[in-house]
C-alpha positions as CSV (number, residue, x, y, z in Angstrom):
1,M,14.9,28.8,46.8
2,T,12.4,29.6,44.3
3,I,9.7,27.7,42.3
4,G,11.0,29.0,39.2
5,F,14.8,27.9,40.2
6,V,13.3,24.2,40.9
7,L,11.7,24.4,37.8
8,S,14.8,25.3,35.7
9,I,16.7,22.4,37.3
10,L,13.6,19.9,36.1
11,L,13.6,21.4,32.7
12,V,17.5,20.5,32.3
13,T,17.1,16.6,34.1
14,F,13.7,15.8,32.3
15,P,15.1,15.5,28.5
16,F,17.6,13.1,30.1
17,F,15.6,10.8,32.2
18,A,12.2,10.9,29.1
19,L,15.2,9.3,26.7
20,V,15.5,6.7,29.4
21,L,12.1,6.0,29.9
22,C,12.1,5.9,25.7
23,G,14.2,3.5,25.5
24,Y,12.6,1.3,28.2
25,A,8.7,1.9,26.6
26,A,10.3,1.0,23.3
27,T,11.6,-2.4,24.6
28,R,8.5,-3.3,26.6
29,A,6.7,-2.7,23.3
30,G,8.7,-4.6,21.0
31,M,9.6,-1.8,18.8
32,L,13.4,-2.2,19.9
33,P,14.0,-6.2,19.4
34,Q,16.3,-7.1,21.9
35,L,18.6,-8.7,19.8
36,A,19.7,-4.9,18.6
37,I,20.4,-4.3,22.7
38,P,24.1,-5.2,22.4
39,G,24.4,-3.4,19.1
40,L,23.5,-0.2,20.8
41,N,25.6,-0.8,23.6
42,S,28.5,-1.7,21.7
43,F,28.2,1.7,19.5
44,V,27.8,3.4,23.0
45,L,31.0,1.9,24.8
46,Y,33.3,1.5,21.5
47,F,32.7,4.3,19.7
48,A,30.7,7.3,20.9
49,L,31.4,7.2,24.8
50,P,35.1,6.8,24.3
51,C,34.9,10.0,21.9
52,M,33.1,11.9,24.4
53,L,35.7,11.0,27.0
54,Y,38.5,12.2,25.2
55,R,37.0,15.4,24.5
56,F,36.5,16.4,27.5
57,G,39.6,14.8,28.9
58,A,41.3,16.6,26.0
59,G,40.1,19.8,27.0
60,T,40.3,19.7,30.3
61,P,43.4,21.1,32.3
62,I,45.6,18.3,33.5
63,A,45.5,19.4,36.7
64,Q,42.0,18.8,37.4
65,L,42.5,15.0,35.8
66,L,45.3,14.7,38.5
67,N,43.6,15.9,41.6
68,G,44.6,13.9,44.4
69,T,42.3,15.1,47.1
70,L,39.1,14.6,44.8
71,A,39.9,11.1,44.0
72,A,41.0,10.3,47.7
73,V,37.8,11.8,49.1
74,Y,35.7,9.7,46.4
75,A,37.6,6.7,46.9
76,L,37.2,6.5,50.6
77,C,33.3,7.2,49.8
78,A,33.1,4.4,47.9
79,L,34.9,1.9,50.1
80,L,32.3,3.5,52.7
81,V,29.5,2.4,50.8
82,V,30.7,-0.7,49.9
83,S,31.7,-1.8,53.5
84,L,27.7,-0.6,54.6
85,A,26.0,-2.4,51.4
86,I,28.0,-5.8,52.5
87,F,27.5,-5.5,56.3
88,I,23.7,-5.0,55.5
89,A,23.6,-8.0,53.1
90,R,25.7,-10.2,55.1
91,R,23.6,-10.0,58.2
92,G,20.5,-10.4,56.1
93,H,22.3,-13.8,55.3
94,I,23.1,-13.0,51.5
95,Q,26.1,-14.8,50.3
96,W,28.9,-13.3,49.4
97,N,28.3,-13.2,45.7
98,D,25.2,-11.4,45.9
99,A,26.1,-9.2,48.5
100,S,29.1,-7.9,46.5
101,F,27.5,-7.3,43.1
102,G,24.5,-5.2,45.7
103,A,27.3,-3.3,47.3
104,L,28.9,-2.7,43.4
105,V,25.4,-1.4,42.5
106,A,25.2,0.8,45.5
107,A,28.2,2.4,45.3
108,F,29.2,2.8,41.1
109,P,26.7,5.6,39.7
110,N,25.7,5.7,36.0
111,T,28.3,8.3,35.2
112,G,29.7,7.4,31.5
113,F,26.1,6.9,30.4
114,M,24.2,9.4,31.8
115,G,26.5,11.3,34.2
116,V,28.9,13.2,32.5
117,P,26.8,14.5,29.3
118,L,23.7,15.5,32.1
119,L,26.5,17.2,34.5
120,V,27.9,19.5,31.5
121,A,24.4,20.3,30.7
122,L,23.7,21.8,34.3
123,L,27.1,23.0,35.5
124,G,29.4,23.7,32.1
125,A,32.2,21.8,30.5
126,S,34.3,22.5,33.5
127,A,32.2,19.5,35.5
128,A,33.9,17.0,32.7
129,G,37.1,16.8,34.6
130,P,35.9,15.9,38.4
131,A,33.4,13.2,36.8
132,I,36.0,11.9,34.6
133,V,37.8,11.3,37.8
134,T,35.2,9.3,39.3
135,I,34.7,6.8,36.4
136,A,38.0,6.0,36.8
137,I,38.2,5.1,40.6
138,D,34.8,3.2,40.1
139,M,36.3,1.1,37.1
140,L,39.9,0.6,38.7
141,I,39.1,0.6,42.1
142,T,35.5,0.0,43.0
143,T,34.7,-2.7,40.5
144,S,37.6,-4.9,41.1
145,L,37.3,-5.2,44.8
146,C,33.5,-5.9,44.6
147,I,34.3,-8.7,42.0
148,A,37.1,-10.0,44.0
149,L,34.6,-10.0,47.0
150,S,32.2,-12.0,45.2
151,R,34.1,-15.2,45.2
152,L,34.7,-15.5,48.8
153,D,32.1,-17.6,48.5
154,G,34.2,-20.7,46.5
155,A,35.8,-23.0,48.3
156,D,39.2,-22.2,46.5
157,E,41.4,-19.9,48.1
158,H,42.6,-18.4,45.3
159,G,39.4,-17.3,43.9
160,A,39.3,-13.7,44.9
161,A,42.8,-13.2,43.7
162,K,42.0,-14.9,40.2
163,A,38.1,-12.7,40.1
164,A,40.6,-9.6,40.6
165,R,43.1,-10.5,37.8
166,L,39.9,-11.1,35.5
167,A,38.2,-7.7,36.9
168,L,41.7,-5.8,36.0
169,K,41.9,-7.7,32.6
170,G,38.3,-6.3,32.0
171,V,39.4,-2.9,32.7
172,A,42.2,-3.2,30.3
173,A,40.2,-4.4,27.6
174,N,37.1,-1.3,28.1
175,P,37.8,1.3,26.0
176,L,36.9,4.0,28.5
177,P,39.6,4.4,30.9
178,W,41.8,4.2,27.9
179,A,40.3,7.1,26.2
180,I,40.4,9.4,29.9
181,V,44.4,8.5,29.7
182,L,44.6,9.7,26.0
183,G,42.5,12.6,26.4
184,A,44.7,13.4,29.7
185,L,47.6,12.9,27.6
186,A,46.7,15.1,25.0
187,S,45.8,17.9,27.8
188,A,49.2,17.5,29.1
189,A,51.1,17.7,26.2
190,G,48.9,20.4,24.0
191,F,48.1,18.3,21.2
192,A,45.4,18.6,18.9
193,L,43.7,16.2,16.3
194,P,43.8,17.1,12.5
195,K,40.6,18.6,11.8
196,P,39.1,16.2,9.7
197,I,39.6,13.6,12.6
198,M,38.7,15.6,15.5
199,D,35.2,16.4,13.5
200,T,34.7,12.7,13.3
201,V,35.1,12.2,17.1
202,T,33.2,15.5,17.6
203,L,30.1,13.9,15.6
204,L,30.8,10.3,17.9
205,A,30.9,12.2,21.0
206,D,27.6,14.5,20.1
207,A,25.4,10.9,19.9
208,A,26.8,9.3,23.0
209,S,24.6,11.1,25.4
210,P,20.8,10.4,23.4
211,V,21.6,6.4,22.5
212,A,23.6,5.9,26.0
213,L,20.3,7.3,27.8
214,F,18.1,5.4,25.6
215,T,20.3,2.1,25.8
216,I,19.9,2.4,29.8
217,G,16.0,2.4,29.2
218,A,16.3,-0.4,26.7
219,V,19.0,-2.7,29.4
220,L,16.4,-1.8,31.7
221,A,13.4,-3.3,30.2
222,R,15.3,-6.5,29.0
223,S,16.6,-7.1,32.5
224,Q,13.0,-6.7,34.0
225,T,11.6,-9.1,31.5
226,A,14.4,-11.6,31.7
227,T,14.1,-12.1,35.7
228,A,11.7,-13.2,37.7
229,P,8.8,-11.5,39.2
230,S,9.8,-8.8,41.6
231,R,10.2,-10.1,45.5
232,S,9.7,-8.0,48.9
233,L,11.5,-4.5,48.6
234,R,13.3,-5.2,51.6
235,G,15.5,-7.1,49.4
236,Y,16.6,-4.4,47.2
237,L,15.3,-0.8,49.0
238,P,18.0,-0.3,51.4
239,V,20.3,-0.5,48.3
240,V,18.5,2.1,46.5
241,L,18.4,4.3,49.5
242,I,22.3,3.6,50.2
243,K,22.9,4.6,46.3
244,L,20.9,7.7,46.2
245,L,20.8,9.2,49.8
246,V,24.0,7.9,51.6
247,H,26.4,8.0,48.9
248,P,26.1,11.6,48.2
249,L,25.9,12.6,51.7
250,L,29.1,10.6,52.5
251,V,30.9,12.5,49.6
252,A,29.6,15.5,50.7
253,A,30.6,15.4,54.1
254,A,34.1,14.4,53.9
255,G,34.8,16.7,50.9
256,L,33.6,19.2,53.4
257,A,36.1,18.0,56.6
258,A,39.0,17.8,53.8
259,I,38.4,21.6,52.9
260,A,37.9,22.5,56.7
261,L,41.7,20.7,56.8
262,G,43.2,22.5,54.3
263,L,43.3,20.2,51.8
264,P,43.6,21.3,48.1
265,L,39.8,20.8,46.7
266,D,37.6,23.2,45.4
267,R,33.9,23.6,46.2
268,F,32.9,23.2,42.6
269,A,34.9,19.8,42.1
270,L,33.3,18.8,45.5
271,G,29.7,19.7,44.3
272,V,30.2,17.9,40.8
273,I,31.3,14.5,42.5
274,V,28.5,14.8,45.1
275,L,26.1,15.1,42.3
276,V,28.3,12.1,40.4
277,A,27.6,10.0,43.7
278,A,23.9,11.2,44.0
279,L,23.2,9.5,40.2
280,P,21.4,6.1,39.6
281,S,23.0,2.7,39.8
282,A,25.3,2.1,36.7
283,S,23.2,-0.1,34.3
284,N,26.9,-2.5,33.2
285,V,26.7,-3.8,36.7
286,A,23.3,-5.8,35.9
287,L,25.5,-7.5,33.0
288,L,28.7,-8.0,35.5
289,A,26.4,-9.8,37.8
290,E,24.9,-11.8,35.2
291,R,28.2,-12.9,33.6
292,F,29.2,-13.9,37.8
293,G,26.0,-15.7,38.6
294,A,24.7,-13.5,41.1
295,D,21.4,-12.8,41.8
296,N,20.8,-10.5,38.3
297,G,16.9,-10.2,39.1
298,R,17.9,-8.3,42.4
299,I,20.1,-5.9,40.5
300,A,18.3,-5.3,38.0
301,R,15.5,-4.2,40.4
302,I,17.8,-1.9,41.8
303,I,19.1,-0.1,38.8
304,L,15.3,0.1,37.6
305,L,14.1,1.8,41.0
306,S,17.2,3.9,41.5
307,T,17.1,5.5,38.1
308,A,13.0,6.1,38.5
309,L,13.2,7.7,42.0
310,A,16.7,9.6,40.7
311,F,14.6,11.6,38.4
312,F,13.1,13.2,41.6
313,S,16.3,12.6,44.0
314,F,18.8,13.7,41.6
315,S,16.8,17.3,40.7
316,A,16.8,17.5,44.7
317,A,20.7,17.5,44.7
318,V,21.4,19.4,42.1
319,T,18.9,22.3,43.9
320,L,20.7,21.8,47.2
321,V,24.1,21.6,45.9
322,T,23.6,25.2,43.8
323,Q,22.0,26.6,46.5
324,A,24.6,25.6,49.3
325,W,27.6,26.2,47.0
326,P,26.9,29.4,44.5
327,S,30.0,28.8,42.5
328,T,28.7,25.3,41.7
């Protein structure tokens, strides 16, 4: 491993984290009004990011999008991370609502806003397929489970089931899974949009990465200014370490075990989902925590610290994965 190789990784990752910092600084300095942040979120969520996911999905062989071993490995590790985070939180006498959203922020990487464009820049367009699979799992399984668990504090025995229904309803209203499904169908059928429409989709897709990254920084700045002063690191540092260190190590171990057992999982796809797991926490978890009355200040600090530390930890993970598995 040479210094030049490490620097080449940092040169790719730096602009992505620099855009997050720009959004953060612009919001903290008042250059970007906080009232404008929902508009940026809406543009990314309903226009730019769905177009990007559709384009990648349509250009990815359907077999990659239906890789059962990859999905099982990633889903199993997500469940293990959720279990570990909740176990630690409950031992610290944290209520189910806060423990569950802490677990969600530990298991849910920022794959949509940051991961897909970053991994494609690092590894090429073929990295999009495995990353898209993880997005579907995190939205359909991890999020729904954690929201259902967050209702266990309530006296209503139907609280968890109701929360799960609300979570699934939220998934149905989210354009991202539909963009993935439409892209997968287009890939399976060999369908191509008419050129003027595809050119429009491409323009919106190209805007997804810079606007999404800038918006992440803005959301982090807004969350920090809207919450109480920072509490002891003991309240949220363990979750950050689970997200940035434990999660990718679990995925790597489970994936290598699957390969050793002869299950159909290639090393490139495994490298991609290991790097997905090494991403910082998803910024949208703070919005969910606020909606369900959890400790949004704690969640915001976890997201902020994981994003700041990920510049170093994610770059190190890229270096280790590409050195361990040259095909990645």
